[in-house]
C-alpha positions in Angstrom: 0.0 0.0 0.0 1.3 3.4 -0.8 0.6 6.4 1.3 -1.5 7.8 -1.5 -3.8 4.8 -1.5 -5.6 5.7 1.8 -9.0 5.2 0.3 -8.7 1.4 0.5 -8.5 1.5 4.3 -11.6 0.1 6.0 -13.5 1.5 8.9 -12.4 -1.5 10.9 -8.7 -0.6 10.2 -9.2 3.0 11.1 -11.1 1.9 14.2 -8.1 -0.3 15.3 -5.8 2.7 14.9 -8.2 4.9 16.9 -8.4 2.4 19.7 -4.7 2.5 20.2 -4.6 6.3 19.9 -7.4 6.9 22.4 -5.9 4.4 24.9 -2.7 6.5 24.9 -0.4 3.4 25.2 2.3 4.7 22.9 3.6 7.5 20.7 1.5 7.1 17.6 4.6 7.9 15.4 6.1 4.6 16.7 4.5 2.8 13.8 5.9 -0.7 14.7 4.6 -0.4 18.2 1.2 0.8 17.0 1.0 -2.2 14.6 2.0 -4.5 17.5 -0.8 -3.0 19.7 -3.3 -3.8 17.1 -2.1 -7.4 17.3 -0.6 -6.8 13.9 -4.1 -6.3 12.4 -2.5 -3.2 10.9 0.8 -3.3 9.1 3.4 -0.6 9.7 2.7 0.8 6.2 -1.1 1.0 7.0 -0.3 2.8 10.3 1.8 5.3 8.4 -0.9 5.8 5.8 -3.5 6.4 8.5 -1.2 9.0 10.1 -0.6 10.7 6.8 -4.3 10.8 5.9 -5.9 11.0 9.4 -8.1 13.9 8.6 -9.5 12.3 5.5 -10.2 9.0 7.2 -11.8 10.8 10.2 -14.2 12.5 7.7 -14.8 9.2 5.9 -15.6 7.4 9.2 -16.9 10.1 11.5 -18.4 7.7 14.1 -15.1 6.0 14.9 -13.3 8.9 16.7 -14.3 9.2 20.3 -15.9 5.7 20.5 -13.1 4.4 22.7 -12.9 7.1 25.3 
């Protein structure tokens, strides 16, 4: 996956990222750790893509953000 191909990311993938982010367990720029905390459901490349296109994914999946607080 290239960072420009963020449109193929699913709501489930964005949700896995958000769960880690909202739990505050790690620095989100530590992409290997974020992937590990999703039980490797997300790849390092997918984590990087989500970071690069976070605003677009947040708009695409508006109900995900804040659902883990």
